C-alpha positions as CSV (number, residue, x, y, z in Angstrom):
1,M,-20.8,-20.8,0.9
2,N,-21.3,-17.1,1.8
3,K,-18.2,-15.1,1.0
4,F,-18.3,-13.5,4.5
5,E,-18.5,-17.0,6.0
6,A,-15.3,-17.8,4.2
7,L,-13.6,-15.1,6.3
8,G,-14.3,-17.0,9.5
9,L,-17.3,-15.1,10.9
10,E,-19.8,-16.7,13.2
11,E,-23.4,-17.4,12.5
12,N,-24.9,-14.5,14.5
13,L,-22.8,-12.0,12.5
14,L,-23.5,-13.7,9.2
15,K,-27.2,-13.4,9.9
16,A,-26.9,-9.7,10.5
17,I,-24.8,-9.4,7.3
18,A,-27.6,-11.1,5.3
19,D,-30.2,-8.8,6.8
20,M,-28.2,-5.8,5.6
21,G,-27.9,-7.2,2.1
22,F,-24.1,-7.5,2.1
23,E,-22.9,-10.1,-0.3
24,T,-19.3,-9.6,-1.1
25,P,-16.7,-8.2,1.3
26,S,-14.7,-5.2,0.2
27,D,-10.9,-5.5,-0.3
28,V,-10.0,-4.1,3.1
29,Q,-12.6,-6.4,4.8
30,E,-11.2,-9.4,2.9
31,K,-7.7,-8.7,4.0
32,A,-8.2,-7.5,7.6
33,I,-11.0,-9.7,9.0
34,P,-9.2,-13.1,8.7
35,I,-6.0,-11.8,10.2
36,L,-7.8,-10.1,13.2
37,L,-9.9,-13.2,13.8
38,E,-7.0,-15.6,13.7
39,R,-4.7,-14.0,16.2
40,D,-4.3,-11.1,18.6
41,T,-2.1,-8.6,16.7
42,D,-1.5,-5.0,16.1
43,M,-2.5,-3.8,12.7
44,V,-2.0,-0.7,10.4
45,S,-4.6,-0.7,7.7
46,L,-4.4,1.9,4.9
47,A,-7.7,2.2,2.9
48,Q,-9.7,5.0,1.5
49,T,-12.8,6.5,3.0
50,G,-15.9,4.6,1.9
51,T,-14.2,1.2,1.5
52,G,-15.9,-0.5,4.5
53,K,-13.3,0.0,7.2
54,T,-15.9,0.0,10.0
55,A,-16.9,-3.6,9.1
56,A,-13.2,-4.5,8.8
57,F,-12.6,-3.9,12.5
58,G,-16.2,-4.1,13.7
59,F,-16.9,-7.7,12.9
60,P,-13.6,-9.1,14.4
61,M,-14.2,-7.0,17.6
62,L,-17.8,-8.2,18.0
63,Q,-16.7,-11.8,17.5
64,K,-13.8,-11.7,20.0
65,I,-15.4,-9.8,22.9
66,N,-17.4,-11.5,25.7
67,V,-21.0,-10.2,25.6
68,D,-21.8,-11.9,28.9
69,S,-19.3,-9.6,30.6
70,R,-20.1,-6.0,31.6
71,T,-16.4,-5.0,31.4
72,T,-15.4,-2.6,28.7
73,Q,-13.3,-4.7,26.3
74,G,-13.1,-2.6,23.2
75,L,-12.4,1.1,22.6
76,I,-12.8,2.9,19.2
77,L,-11.5,6.4,18.9
78,S,-12.8,8.5,16.0
79,P,-12.3,12.2,15.2
80,T,-15.8,13.6,15.1
81,R,-19.3,13.3,16.6
82,E,-20.8,12.3,13.4
83,L,-18.4,9.5,12.7
84,C,-18.6,8.4,16.3
85,L,-22.4,8.0,16.0
86,Q,-22.1,6.4,12.6
87,I,-19.7,3.7,13.9
88,T,-21.9,3.1,17.0
89,N,-25.0,2.6,14.8
90,E,-23.2,0.3,12.4
91,L,-21.8,-1.8,15.3
92,K,-25.3,-2.1,16.7
93,N,-26.6,-3.3,13.4
94,Y,-23.7,-5.8,13.0
95,G,-24.3,-7.1,16.5
96,K,-28.1,-7.2,16.4
97,Y,-28.1,-10.9,17.1
98,C,-25.4,-10.7,19.9
99,K,-27.6,-10.9,22.9
100,G,-26.5,-8.6,25.7
101,L,-24.3,-6.4,23.5
102,N,-24.0,-2.8,24.7
103,V,-22.2,-0.3,22.4
104,V,-22.0,3.3,23.9
105,A,-21.1,6.5,22.0
106,I,-19.2,9.1,24.0
107,Y,-18.8,12.5,22.3
108,G,-19.0,16.2,23.0
109,G,-22.2,18.2,22.7
110,A,-24.3,15.7,24.6
111,S,-25.0,15.1,28.3
112,I,-21.9,13.6,30.0
113,T,-24.1,12.3,32.8
114,D,-26.3,10.3,30.4
115,Q,-23.2,8.9,28.7
116,A,-21.7,8.0,32.0
117,R,-24.9,6.2,33.0
118,D,-24.9,4.2,29.8
119,V,-21.3,3.1,30.4
120,K,-22.0,2.1,33.9
121,R,-24.8,-0.2,32.8
122,G,-22.1,-2.3,31.2
123,A,-20.6,-1.2,27.8
124,Q,-18.5,-3.9,26.2
125,I,-17.5,-1.4,23.4
126,I,-17.1,2.3,23.7
127,V,-16.9,4.5,20.6
128,A,-15.6,7.9,21.5
129,T,-14.1,11.2,20.3
130,P,-10.8,11.9,22.0
131,G,-11.7,15.1,23.8
132,R,-14.8,13.8,25.6
133,M,-13.1,10.4,26.3
134,K,-10.2,12.2,28.0
135,D,-12.6,14.2,30.0
136,M,-14.5,11.2,31.2
137,I,-11.4,9.3,32.1
138,G,-10.2,12.3,34.1
139,R,-13.5,12.3,36.0
140,R,-13.2,8.6,36.6
141,L,-16.5,8.0,34.8
142,V,-14.9,5.4,32.4
143,D,-12.5,2.6,33.0
144,I,-10.5,1.3,30.1
145,S,-7.8,-0.5,32.2
146,K,-9.0,-3.9,31.0
147,I,-9.7,-3.3,27.3
148,E,-8.4,-5.9,24.9
149,Y,-8.9,-4.1,21.6
150,C,-8.3,-0.5,20.7
151,V,-9.1,1.0,17.3
152,L,-7.8,4.3,16.0
153,D,-10.2,5.1,13.2
154,E,-9.3,7.9,10.7
155,A,-6.0,8.2,12.5
156,D,-4.6,10.7,10.1
157,E,-7.6,13.0,10.5
158,M,-7.4,12.7,14.3
159,L,-3.8,13.7,14.3
160,N,-4.4,16.4,11.8
161,M,-7.0,17.9,14.2
162,G,-4.5,18.0,17.0
163,F,-5.5,15.0,19.1
164,Y,-2.1,13.5,19.5
165,E,-1.8,14.5,23.2
166,D,-5.3,13.4,24.0
167,I,-4.7,10.0,22.3
168,T,-1.5,9.6,24.2
169,E,-3.2,10.5,27.5
170,I,-6.1,8.1,26.8
171,L,-3.9,5.1,25.9
172,S,-1.8,5.6,29.0
173,H,-4.8,4.3,31.0
174,S,-5.1,1.1,28.9
175,P,-3.2,-2.2,29.1
176,E,0.1,-2.5,27.2
177,D,-0.8,-6.0,26.0
178,K,-4.0,-4.9,24.2
179,S,-4.3,-5.2,20.4
180,T,-4.3,-1.9,18.6
181,W,-5.8,-1.6,15.2
182,L,-5.0,1.7,13.3
183,F,-7.1,2.5,10.2
184,S,-6.2,5.5,8.1
185,A,-6.8,6.8,4.6
186,T,-3.3,8.3,4.3
187,M,0.0,7.6,5.9
188,P,1.7,10.9,6.8
189,R,4.7,11.0,9.1
190,E,2.5,11.6,12.1
191,V,0.6,8.4,11.6
192,S,3.8,6.5,11.2
193,T,5.0,8.0,14.5
194,I,1.9,7.0,16.4
195,A,2.1,3.5,15.0
196,K,5.7,3.1,16.3
197,K,4.8,4.6,19.7
198,F,1.7,2.5,20.5
199,M,2.1,-0.7,18.5
200,H,4.4,-3.7,18.5
201,T,5.4,-5.1,15.1
202,P,2.0,-4.4,13.5
203,V,0.7,-6.2,10.5
204,E,0.3,-3.7,7.6
205,I,-2.3,-4.1,4.9
206,T,-2.8,-1.6,2.1
207,V,-5.7,-1.3,-0.2
208,G,-5.0,0.8,-3.3
209,G,-1.7,2.1,-2.2
210,K,-0.6,4.7,0.4
211,N,-2.4,8.0,0.1
212,M,-3.9,7.0,-3.2
213,G,-7.3,8.3,-4.4
214,A,-10.3,6.1,-4.8
215,E,-10.4,4.2,-8.1
216,N,-13.9,5.2,-9.0
217,V,-13.3,8.9,-8.7
218,S,-12.2,11.2,-11.6
219,H,-10.5,14.5,-10.8
220,E,-11.1,17.8,-12.6
221,Y,-10.0,21.4,-12.0
222,Y,-11.3,24.7,-13.2
223,L,-8.8,27.7,-13.3
224,V,-10.6,31.0,-12.5
225,N,-9.9,34.3,-10.9
226,A,-10.5,34.2,-7.2
227,R,-13.2,36.8,-7.4
228,D,-15.1,34.5,-9.8
229,R,-15.1,31.5,-7.5
230,Y,-18.7,31.7,-6.4
231,Q,-20.0,32.4,-10.0
232,S,-18.0,29.4,-11.2
233,L,-19.6,27.2,-8.5
234,K,-23.1,28.2,-9.6
235,R,-22.3,27.5,-13.2
236,L,-21.0,24.0,-12.4
237,A,-24.2,23.3,-10.4
238,D,-26.3,24.6,-13.3
239,A,-24.4,22.5,-15.8
240,N,-25.1,19.4,-13.7
241,P,-28.9,19.5,-13.0
242,S,-28.9,16.2,-11.2
243,I,-26.0,17.1,-8.9
244,F,-26.0,15.7,-5.4
245,S,-22.8,17.1,-3.9
246,V,-20.7,18.1,-1.0
247,I,-18.9,21.4,-1.3
248,F,-15.9,21.9,0.8
249,C,-14.7,25.2,2.3
250,R,-11.7,25.8,4.6
251,T,-13.5,27.8,7.3
252,K,-16.8,27.8,9.1
253,R,-17.4,31.4,8.1
254,D,-16.9,30.7,4.4
255,T,-19.0,27.5,4.7
256,Q,-22.0,29.5,6.1
257,K,-21.6,32.3,3.6
258,V,-21.5,30.1,0.5
259,A,-24.5,28.1,1.7
260,E,-26.5,31.3,2.4
261,L,-25.6,32.7,-1.1
262,L,-26.7,29.4,-2.7
263,I,-30.0,29.5,-0.9
264,E,-30.6,33.1,-1.8
265,D,-30.0,32.2,-5.5
266,G,-32.6,29.4,-5.3
267,Y,-30.5,26.3,-4.8
268,S,-31.4,23.6,-2.3
269,A,-28.3,24.0,-0.1
270,A,-27.3,23.9,3.6
271,A,-24.2,24.3,5.6
272,I,-22.7,21.9,8.2
273,H,-19.9,23.0,10.4
274,G,-18.7,23.0,14.0
275,D,-20.9,25.9,15.2
276,L,-24.1,24.0,14.7
277,S,-25.7,22.2,17.6
278,Q,-26.0,18.5,17.4
279,N,-29.7,18.8,16.8
280,Q,-29.1,21.2,13.9
281,R,-26.5,18.9,12.4
282,D,-28.8,15.9,12.6
283,M,-31.6,17.8,10.9
284,V,-29.2,19.0,8.1
285,M,-27.9,15.4,7.5
286,K,-31.4,13.9,7.5
287,S,-32.5,16.4,4.8
288,F,-29.3,15.7,2.8
289,R,-29.8,11.9,3.0
290,N,-33.4,12.3,1.9
291,R,-32.2,14.5,-1.0
292,Q,-34.1,17.5,0.1
293,I,-30.7,19.2,0.0
294,Q,-28.8,18.8,-3.2
295,M,-25.7,20.8,-2.2
296,L,-24.2,20.4,1.3
297,V,-21.5,23.0,2.1
298,A,-19.1,21.6,4.7
299,T,-15.9,22.1,6.6
300,D,-13.4,19.2,6.6
301,V,-14.1,18.4,10.3
302,A,-17.9,18.4,10.0
303,A,-17.8,16.2,6.9
304,R,-16.0,13.3,8.6
305,G,-19.4,11.8,9.6
306,I,-21.0,12.0,6.1
307,D,-21.8,8.5,5.0
308,V,-23.9,8.8,1.9
309,D,-23.3,6.4,-1.0
310,D,-24.9,8.3,-3.9
311,I,-22.9,11.6,-3.9
312,T,-22.2,12.5,-7.5
313,H,-19.7,15.3,-7.0
314,V,-17.3,16.6,-4.5
315,I,-16.5,20.3,-5.1
316,N,-13.4,21.8,-3.6
317,Y,-14.6,25.4,-3.4
318,Q,-11.3,26.0,-1.6
319,L,-8.4,23.5,-1.3
320,P,-7.7,22.2,2.2
321,D,-5.0,23.5,4.5
322,E,-3.3,20.1,4.4
323,I,-3.0,18.8,0.9
324,E,-3.4,15.2,2.2
325,T,-6.9,16.1,3.3
326,Y,-7.9,16.2,-0.4
327,T,-7.9,12.4,-0.2
328,H,-10.6,12.4,2.5
329,R,-12.7,14.9,0.5
330,S,-12.6,13.1,-2.8
331,G,-13.5,9.8,-0.9
332,R,-17.0,11.2,-0.2
333,T,-17.9,10.3,-3.8
334,G,-17.4,7.1,-5.8
335,R,-18.5,4.9,-3.0
336,A,-20.1,1.5,-2.9
337,G,-19.0,0.7,-6.5
338,K,-20.4,3.9,-8.0
339,T,-18.5,6.5,-9.9
340,G,-18.0,10.1,-8.8
341,V,-16.3,13.3,-9.8
342,S,-14.0,15.4,-7.6
343,I,-13.9,19.0,-8.8
344,V,-11.4,21.7,-7.7
345,I,-12.0,25.4,-8.3
346,V,-8.5,27.0,-8.2
347,S,-7.2,30.5,-8.6
348,K,-4.0,31.3,-10.3
349,S,-2.0,31.3,-7.1
350,E,-3.2,27.8,-6.2
351,R,-2.6,26.2,-9.6
352,R,0.7,24.6,-8.5
353,K,-1.1,22.7,-5.7
354,I,-2.8,20.5,-8.3
355,S,0.6,18.9,-9.2
356,T,1.3,18.2,-5.5
357,I,-2.1,16.5,-5.1
358,E,-1.5,14.5,-8.3
359,K,1.7,13.1,-6.7
360,I,-0.1,12.2,-3.5
361,I,-3.2,10.5,-5.0
362,Q,-1.2,9.1,-8.0
363,K,-3.9,10.3,-10.4
364,K,-4.0,13.0,-13.0
365,F,-6.3,15.9,-13.0
366,V,-8.1,17.0,-16.2
367,Q,-8.4,20.8,-16.7
368,K,-11.9,21.7,-17.9
369,D,-13.5,25.0,-18.8
370,V,-16.3,26.5,-16.7
371,P,-19.3,26.2,-19.0
372,S,-20.5,29.2,-20.9
373,G,-24.0,30.6,-20.4
374,M,-25.3,29.1,-23.6
375,E,-23.8,25.7,-22.8
376,I,-25.8,25.7,-19.6
377,C,-29.0,26.7,-21.3
378,E,-28.6,23.8,-23.7
379,V,-27.9,21.3,-20.8
380,Q,-30.9,22.5,-18.9
381,L,-33.1,22.3,-22.0
382,F,-32.3,18.7,-22.6
383,H,-32.5,17.9,-18.9
384,L,-36.1,19.1,-19.0
385,A,-36.8,17.1,-22.1
386,N,-35.5,13.9,-20.5
387,K,-37.4,14.7,-17.3
388,I,-40.6,15.0,-19.3
389,K,-39.8,11.8,-21.2
390,N,-39.2,9.8,-18.0
391,T,-42.1,11.2,-16.0
392,E,-44.8,8.6,-15.3
393,I,-48.2,9.8,-16.2
394,N,-50.5,10.6,-13.2
395,H,-53.9,9.6,-14.5
396,D,-55.6,11.7,-11.8
397,I,-55.0,14.5,-14.2
398,D,-57.4,13.0,-16.7
399,T,-60.4,14.7,-15.1
400,Y,-58.9,18.1,-15.9
401,L,-57.7,17.3,-19.4
402,P,-60.9,18.6,-21.3
403,N,-60.6,22.0,-19.7
404,I,-56.8,22.1,-20.3
405,N,-57.4,21.1,-24.0
406,D,-59.9,24.0,-24.3
407,V,-57.3,26.5,-23.0
408,L,-54.6,25.2,-25.4
409,E,-56.6,24.2,-28.4
410,E,-55.5,27.2,-30.5
411,F,-51.9,26.0,-30.4
412,S,-50.2,23.4,-32.6
413,K,-48.0,20.6,-31.2
414,E,-44.9,22.5,-32.2
415,E,-46.1,25.7,-30.5
416,L,-47.0,23.9,-27.3
417,I,-43.5,22.3,-27.1
418,K,-41.9,25.7,-27.6
419,K,-44.0,27.2,-24.9
420,V,-43.4,24.4,-22.4
421,F,-39.6,24.6,-22.9
422,S,-39.5,28.3,-23.1
423,V,-40.5,28.4,-19.4
424,E,-37.2,26.9,-18.4
425,F,-35.1,28.1,-21.3
426,T,-36.1,31.8,-20.9
427,R,-35.1,31.8,-17.2
428,F,-31.6,30.6,-17.9
429,Y,-31.2,32.5,-21.1
430,N,-32.1,35.8,-19.4
431,Y,-29.6,35.1,-16.7
432,Y,-26.8,33.9,-18.8
433,K,-27.2,35.8,-22.1
434,K,-24.5,38.4,-21.2
435,A,-22.4,36.1,-19.0
436,K,-18.7,36.6,-19.3
437,D,-16.1,33.9,-19.8
438,L,-14.8,32.9,-16.3
439,N,-11.9,30.7,-17.4
440,V,-8.3,31.7,-17.0
441,S,-5.7,30.3,-19.4
442,N,-2.9,28.2,-18.0
443,D,-0.6,30.7,-19.8
444,D,-2.0,33.5,-17.6
445,Y,-0.8,32.2,-14.3
446,K,2.6,33.1,-12.8
447,D,5.5,30.8,-13.5
448,E,7.2,31.4,-10.1
449,S,10.4,29.7,-11.2
450,K,11.2,32.4,-13.7
451,D,10.5,35.9,-12.4
452,S,10.2,35.6,-8.7
453,V,12.3,36.2,-5.6
454,R,12.4,33.8,-2.5
455,Y,12.7,35.5,0.9
456,F,13.7,34.3,4.4
457,I,11.8,35.8,7.3
458,N,12.7,35.1,11.0
459,I,9.2,34.1,12.2
460,G,7.5,30.7,12.0
461,E,5.4,28.1,13.8
462,R,6.7,29.0,17.2
463,D,5.0,32.4,16.7
464,D,1.7,30.7,15.9
465,F,1.9,31.1,12.1
466,D,0.9,28.6,9.5
467,W,1.2,29.2,5.8
468,M,-2.2,30.9,5.5
469,T,-1.9,33.3,8.4
470,L,1.6,34.3,7.4
471,K,0.5,34.8,3.8
472,D,-2.3,37.1,5.1
473,F,0.0,39.0,7.4
474,L,2.5,39.6,4.5
475,K,0.0,40.7,1.9
476,D,-1.7,43.1,4.3
477,L,1.6,44.5,5.5
478,L,3.0,44.8,2.0
479,N,-0.3,46.0,0.5
480,L,-0.2,43.2,-2.1
481,G,-3.0,41.2,-3.7
482,K,-3.7,37.7,-2.5
483,D,-2.0,36.2,-5.6
484,D,1.1,38.3,-5.1
485,V,2.5,36.4,-2.1
486,Y,3.0,32.7,-2.8
487,K,5.1,29.6,-2.1
488,V,4.7,30.4,1.6
489,D,6.6,27.7,3.6
490,V,6.5,27.9,7.4
491,K,9.1,26.2,9.5
492,D,9.5,26.0,13.3
493,S,11.3,29.4,13.9
494,F,11.6,30.8,10.4
495,S,9.7,30.8,7.1
496,F,10.1,31.4,3.3
497,F,7.8,33.2,0.8
498,N,8.0,34.4,-2.8
499,T,6.9,37.5,-4.6
500,D,7.5,38.6,-8.2
501,T,10.8,40.3,-8.8
502,E,9.1,43.7,-9.4
503,H,8.2,43.8,-5.6
504,Q,11.7,42.9,-4.3
505,E,12.8,46.5,-3.6
506,M,9.6,47.3,-1.8
507,V,9.6,44.1,0.3
508,L,13.1,44.7,1.5
509,S,12.4,48.4,2.2
510,V,9.3,47.6,4.3
511,F,11.3,45.2,6.5
512,N,14.2,47.6,6.9
513,D,14.2,48.3,10.7
514,F,10.7,46.7,11.0
515,Q,9.5,45.9,14.6
516,L,6.7,44.2,16.3
517,E,6.3,44.7,20.0
518,G,9.9,45.9,20.2
519,R,11.2,42.8,18.4
520,R,13.0,43.1,15.1
521,V,11.5,41.0,12.3
522,S,13.9,40.8,9.3
523,V,13.5,39.6,5.8
524,E,16.4,38.6,3.5
525,I,16.7,37.1,0.1
526,S,17.1,33.4,0.5
527,K,20.4,32.0,-0.9
528,D,18.6,28.8,-1.8
529,S,15.7,30.3,-3.6
530,G,15.1,27.3,-5.7
531,R,14.0,25.0,-2.9
532,R,11.2,25.0,-0.3
533,G,12.9,24.7,3.0
534,G,16.6,25.1,3.7
535,S,18.0,28.6,3.9
536,G,20.8,30.8,3.1
537,R,20.2,32.7,6.3
538,R,23.0,35.2,7.1
539,G,23.8,35.2,10.8
540,G,21.4,35.1,13.8
541,G,19.0,32.3,14.6
542,G,15.6,32.4,12.9
543,G,12.9,33.2,15.4
544,R,15.3,35.0,17.8
545,D,16.3,38.6,18.0
546,R,19.8,39.8,18.0
547,G,20.2,39.1,21.7
548,G,19.2,35.5,21.2
549,R,15.8,36.0,22.9
550,R,12.9,34.5,21.1
551,G,10.1,37.1,20.9
552,D,6.8,36.2,22.4
553,F,4.4,38.2,20.3
554,K,0.9,37.4,19.1
555,K,-1.2,38.3,16.1
556,R,-4.6,39.9,16.5
557,S,-7.6,38.5,14.8
558,D,-9.1,41.3,12.6
559,R,-9.2,40.6,8.9
560,R,-10.0,42.8,6.0
561,G,-12.5,40.4,4.5
562,S,-12.8,39.5,0.8
563,S,-14.6,41.2,-2.0
564,D,-15.4,37.8,-3.4
565,R,-19.1,37.4,-3.1
566,G,-18.8,33.8,-2.4
567,G,-17.0,34.5,0.9
568,N,-13.8,33.2,-0.6
569,S,-10.5,34.3,0.8
570,D,-7.0,32.9,0.8
571,R,-7.0,32.9,4.6
572,G,-7.6,30.3,7.3
573,G,-10.4,32.2,9.2
574,S,-11.1,29.4,11.6
575,K,-7.6,29.1,13.0
576,E,-8.8,30.1,16.4
577,K,-5.7,30.4,18.4
578,S,-4.7,34.0,18.6
579,G,-1.4,35.4,17.4
580,F,0.4,38.7,17.0
581,K,-1.2,40.8,19.6
582,G,-0.6,44.5,19.2
583,R,0.5,46.8,16.4
584,S,3.4,46.4,14.1
585,R,5.5,49.5,13.8
586,R,8.6,50.7,12.1
587,R,11.2,52.9,13.6
588,D,10.2,55.8,11.3
589,N,7.1,56.0,13.6
590,S,4.7,55.2,10.7
591,S,2.3,52.6,11.9
592,S,0.4,49.8,10.2
593,D,-2.4,47.9,11.8
594,N,-1.3,44.5,10.6
595,R,-3.6,41.9,11.9
596,G,-4.3,38.3,11.3
597,T,-6.2,35.4,12.6
598,G,-3.8,33.1,14.4
599,G,-1.9,30.0,13.9
600,R,-2.4,26.6,15.1
601,R,-5.2,24.2,14.4
602,R,-7.9,24.0,17.1
603,R,-9.2,20.6,17.7
604,R,-12.9,19.9,17.9
605,D,-15.0,16.9,18.8
């Protein structure tokens, strides 16, 4: 008996499963499918990316809908265009023997007229991004008033991208008695909130544990100076000649910059981010799947649609804004039973985040050294040897062998081997022979618990700050390095940050009678400097001036760029909502043009 048949699937679906070569259901499929087939229920399913979640909700939905009806019965919401198209294609493959099935993808960046026409023909299942779906409902181009099943796929990522209001608006047009199936890799508070709001006593299944990393992925980190980030990336690529990887950056600008530098340096690389057209994204992904591209540099949003099983490495060129996002990144590798490696390149100021991630994924990181130049030369030499050893002989070369032998007859076997290998060895040796050590000792990074001061500042999320933009604002204002302002913790109307004790007098002096747009911004030493959050605030409400009025001021988006050749910076350049408009000024009439890209996350289909 087929193992999928034991789950209760019908013959037409089992036939499609056989065509696709599926033999054994994954853990999430084995747990979810029987429950969803047996009864109409709400479900929360926690499973990592790459564990077969699409099939876990796809097969039950296909079996339960009526393909003879043209009414829309199933709605699947996903965070990005790529993922939307991927789910649509998979459902079509699963339902290839379901005569009359029509699955329509609705997403931004394509003709809304064409999509409306496809829906009007009779779409039993709609797969959509929230932004475009909300738009089409508003235009009355889609009717979901009779849906029976609703899937929130990658729910944590949708909420992380700011789609909560859109999802709420969309679901308000759907029946209350529908079955809602929520699939997520992690379970942050926001996902729990949406489950309570839209679901009734849901069944919960968990594969691997909440927020845990994938079992087949090992985790490594390399501690380097921020200015050496790009050079470290190149060495890691050179030390893994067969690398097939996704490299994650925080911003679109950094993504494009890193990809361009890699291409200039001779690597087969490309960028994928939100500024590319759909056609450009499709071309990049086609090249990556065909392995014409070895290193795909991506933002977190764009990478949501990457579904490639053979990725060997995930490289975190920069850690994500939200630490939970690391789980999604590392889930790009170690798929379909294969092993993978998730690498993090961290600067001194980011080292503490590794411990936080370890707690979330419940796995330990191994600190490794960035390879030396000579280690890379050795790796490349033996890679070439194995490549020659494993190369199948093309006998079309036989015709040319006599002339080749004539050219090389004066050399012995040993001399020929040296010459062949010198071609590759010399190239790397000349590049790396004077290469410096890029590693930073764990002993070299700051222990903020010993010689640091924690401050309270009366600005926060209400003023369009997140931890990155506040950190940038502070380091520019205080004229400090990117590693000198740390443990930035942004609350609703106030925030905390740390500097070394040696900067205490200067920090307090700068914020003595400091104003922005006529509003006083004050900094005080936190009475509870040992904790993130909580405050020893003396008088006055954080985020309000002395008169109790909350200042409405914005930040301007003009950054001083980074000297790091790899485009690295400790800022969140793609935070596209503006903040802090205008100059900051002190009462002594000295002015400082403190600018920063603004606060809250901008959602994108």
